[in-house]
Backbone as CSV, one residue per row, in Angstrom:
resi,resn,N_x,N_y,N_z,CA_x,CA_y,CA_z,C_x,C_y,C_z
1,MET,9.419,-17.668,4.516,9.552,-17.159,5.854,10.685,-17.864,6.585
2,ARG,10.879,-19.121,6.299,11.964,-19.843,6.974,13.317,-19.303,6.546
3,ALA,13.432,-18.848,5.322,14.694,-18.256,4.877,14.999,-16.986,5.665
4,LEU,13.978,-16.210,5.950,14.161,-15.009,6.772,14.573,-15.408,8.187
5,ASN,13.946,-16.452,8.714,14.313,-16.928,10.043,15.758,-17.401,10.083
6,ALA,16.207,-18.002,8.994,17.591,-18.473,8.944,18.573,-17.315,9.052
7,LEU,18.212,-16.161,8.497,19.074,-14.983,8.622,19.250,-14.582,10.084
8,GLU,18.228,-14.857,10.885,18.244,-14.482,12.298,18.651,-15.644,13.207
9,ASN,18.888,-16.793,12.618,19.189,-18.005,13.387,18.083,-18.363,14.362
10,VAL,16.839,-18.252,13.910,15.692,-18.662,14.716,14.850,-19.662,13.924
11,ASP,14.130,-20.503,14.653,13.232,-21.446,13.996,12.093,-21.764,14.952
12,PHE,11.026,-22.251,14.397,9.836,-22.570,15.164,9.316,-23.923,14.718
13,LYS,8.683,-24.638,15.641,8.182,-25.979,15.344,6.881,-25.972,14.563
14,HIS,6.108,-24.906,14.725,4.767,-24.882,14.126,4.625,-23.708,13.157
15,HIS,3.740,-23.897,12.177,3.460,-22.833,11.217,3.044,-21.554,11.925
16,SER,2.247,-21.707,12.960,1.739,-20.525,13.663,2.871,-19.697,14.263
17,GLY,3.903,-20.343,14.765,5.047,-19.626,15.310,5.827,-18.897,14.237
18,ILE,5.990,-19.526,13.108,6.694,-18.915,11.976,5.934,-17.688,11.497
19,ILE,4.624,-17.848,11.341,3.782,-16.748,10.859,3.777,-15.605,11.864
20,SER,3.633,-15.929,13.126,3.606,-14.906,14.167,4.917,-14.115,14.192
21,HIS,6.022,-14.816,14.110,7.327,-14.153,14.111,7.481,-13.256,12.878
22,PHE,7.052,-13.748,11.721,7.126,-12.961,10.494,6.336,-11.667,10.646
23,ARG,5.130,-11.786,11.162,4.293,-10.593,11.312,4.893,-9.604,12.312
24,LYS,5.376,-10.118,13.420,5.958,-9.252,14.451,7.237,-8.582,13.959
25,THR,8.083,-9.336,13.283,9.399,-8.844,12.892,9.384,-8.056,11.595
26,TYR,8.550,-8.439,10.646,8.642,-7.858,9.308,7.426,-7.037,8.870
27,ILE,6.250,-7.380,9.384,5.051,-6.633,8.988,4.852,-5.430,9.909
28,LYS,4.865,-5.664,11.206,4.640,-4.566,12.162,5.732,-3.511,12.101
29,THR,6.916,-3.890,11.646,8.019,-2.933,11.522,8.068,-2.302,10.137
30,HIS,7.121,-2.649,9.291,6.972,-2.090,7.940,8.129,-2.444,7.001
31,ILE,8.815,-3.532,7.295,9.835,-4.012,6.355,9.140,-4.546,5.115
32,PHE,8.032,-5.254,5.334,7.203,-5.743,4.238,5.805,-5.167,4.373
33,ASP,5.141,-5.031,3.254,3.776,-4.516,3.206,2.817,-5.514,3.848
34,VAL,1.787,-4.997,4.467,0.776,-5.830,5.121,0.104,-6.782,4.128
35,GLU,0.155,-6.456,2.860,-0.392,-7.329,1.822,0.220,-8.730,1.914
36,LEU,1.512,-8.816,2.236,2.150,-10.128,2.348,1.568,-10.922,3.510
37,SER,1.210,-10.243,4.583,0.564,-10.914,5.705,-0.795,-11.458,5.283
38,ASN,-1.509,-10.704,4.486,-2.805,-11.161,3.990,-2.650,-12.390,3.099
39,PHE,-1.597,-12.409,2.287,-1.333,-13.580,1.439,-1.136,-14.824,2.303
40,ILE,-0.386,-14.662,3.391,-0.112,-15.784,4.286,-1.410,-16.290,4.908
41,THR,-2.235,-15.369,5.367,-3.508,-15.759,5.985,-4.353,-16.572,5.019
42,THR,-4.482,-16.094,3.809,-5.298,-16.794,2.818,-4.724,-18.175,2.497
43,ALA,-3.429,-18.248,2.282,-2.799,-19.531,1.961,-2.918,-20.512,3.126
44,PHE,-2.692,-20.030,4.334,-2.782,-20.887,5.517,-4.212,-21.394,5.701
45,ASP,-5.179,-20.516,5.524,-6.581,-20.926,5.645,-6.945,-21.972,4.600
46,MET,-6.519,-21.752,3.369,-6.816,-22.715,2.304,-6.168,-24.063,2.593
47,ARG,-4.927,-24.042,3.070,-4.247,-25.294,3.411,-5.012,-26.014,4.514
48,HIS,-5.460,-25.263,5.501,-6.213,-25.858,6.605,-7.505,-26.497,6.090
49,PHE,-8.244,-25.783,5.260,-9.492,-26.322,4.720,-9.222,-27.585,3.903
50,CYS,-8.182,-27.568,3.088,-7.863,-28.733,2.257,-7.472,-29.941,3.109
51,ASP,-6.772,-29.684,4.209,-6.341,-30.773,5.081,-7.488,-31.381,5.882
52,TYR,-8.446,-30.552,6.302,-9.427,-31.015,7.275,-10.879,-31.040,6.801
53,ASP,-11.166,-30.491,5.639,-12.537,-30.495,5.134,-12.573,-31.354,3.867
54,ASP,-13.120,-32.545,3.995,-13.133,-33.493,2.879,-13.907,-33.000,1.665
55,SER,-14.793,-32.044,1.853,-15.615,-31.577,0.736,-15.173,-30.207,0.220
56,TYR,-14.022,-29.721,0.664,-13.565,-28.395,0.225,-13.013,-28.480,-1.188
57,ASP,-13.576,-27.686,-2.068,-13.138,-27.643,-3.467,-12.496,-26.293,-3.748
58,ILE,-11.363,-26.337,-4.405,-10.689,-25.105,-4.813,-10.967,-24.898,-6.292
59,ILE,-11.382,-23.703,-6.634,-11.639,-23.403,-8.042,-10.353,-22.873,-8.680
60,PRO,-10.215,-23.064,-9.971,-8.984,-22.660,-10.656,-8.566,-21.207,-10.421
61,SER,-9.512,-20.294,-10.345,-9.141,-18.896,-10.135,-8.502,-18.691,-8.756
62,GLU,-8.925,-19.471,-7.748,-8.299,-19.397,-6.431,-6.857,-19.894,-6.481
63,VAL,-6.646,-20.956,-7.246,-5.295,-21.500,-7.399,-4.405,-20.476,-8.096
64,GLU,-4.901,-19.888,-9.155,-4.121,-18.878,-9.881,-3.782,-17.699,-8.982
65,ALA,-4.726,-17.260,-8.171,-4.472,-16.148,-7.248,-3.402,-16.530,-6.233
66,GLN,-3.454,-17.754,-5.729,-2.443,-18.200,-4.765,-1.053,-18.267,-5.390
67,VAL,-0.977,-18.707,-6.620,0.312,-18.762,-7.323,0.860,-17.350,-7.521
68,GLN,0.011,-16.435,-7.932,0.452,-15.044,-8.110,0.902,-14.440,-6.781
69,ASN,0.143,-14.676,-5.731,0.512,-14.155,-4.418,1.834,-14.746,-3.940
70,ALA,2.016,-16.037,-4.182,3.261,-16.685,-3.777,4.455,-16.096,-4.528
71,GLU,4.272,-15.792,-5.802,5.357,-15.178,-6.584,5.697,-13.786,-6.053
72,ILE,4.682,-13.011,-5.720,4.906,-11.673,-5.158,5.649,-11.797,-3.828
73,PHE,5.180,-12.715,-2.986,5.810,-12.933,-1.681,7.266,-13.362,-1.862
74,LEU,7.495,-14.335,-2.708,8.845,-14.845,-2.938,9.769,-13.757,-3.456
75,ASN,9.316,-12.970,-4.397,10.148,-11.896,-4.937,10.493,-10.855,-3.879
76,ALA,9.537,-10.504,-3.040,9.790,-9.527,-1.975,10.823,-10.069,-0.993
77,VAL,10.686,-11.324,-0.617,11.632,-11.927,0.323,13.014,-12.052,-0.311
78,LYS,13.075,-12.454,-1.572,14.372,-12.551,-2.264,15.089,-11.208,-2.288
79,LEU,14.368,-10.167,-2.630,14.974,-8.833,-2.665,15.514,-8.436,-1.296
80,TYR,14.730,-8.701,-0.266,15.153,-8.359,1.093,16.398,-9.153,1.493
81,ILE,16.391,-10.445,1.243,17.537,-11.280,1.615,18.779,-10.865,0.839
82,ASP,18.627,-10.624,-0.453,19.774,-10.182,-1.257,20.345,-8.875,-0.699
83,LYS,19.482,-7.953,-0.330,19.939,-6.684,0.231,20.675,-6.913,1.551
84,GLN,20.121,-7.757,2.396,20.756,-8.041,3.684,22.134,-8.672,3.500
85,LEU,22.243,-9.585,2.573,23.521,-10.271,2.330,24.541,-9.330,1.694
86,ASN,24.078,-8.440,0.828,24.986,-7.508,0.164,25.426,-6.369,1.078
87,ASP,24.632,-6.060,2.095,24.982,-4.982,3.029,25.988,-5.431,4.079
88,LYS,26.263,-6.708,4.152,27.205,-7.218,5.167,28.629,-7.070,4.719
């Protein structure tokens, strides 16, 4: 998401600002599928639980799902950025 922000010369201090901007700029305008927003929500929630819940355990299948989601997200963003750079 920060790479997308760099294309626009914008940045935010907090994760919530980055996520909010991504959703407003790229999800609500249908540049990216809402599925990517769901990936962000799940990853952010898991990070929060891991940071603040001492007894939170992640099972291997959750980790594998997060890795797959991250790859899908990364590929979608790469394609978009490449297109933006090539259209200039």
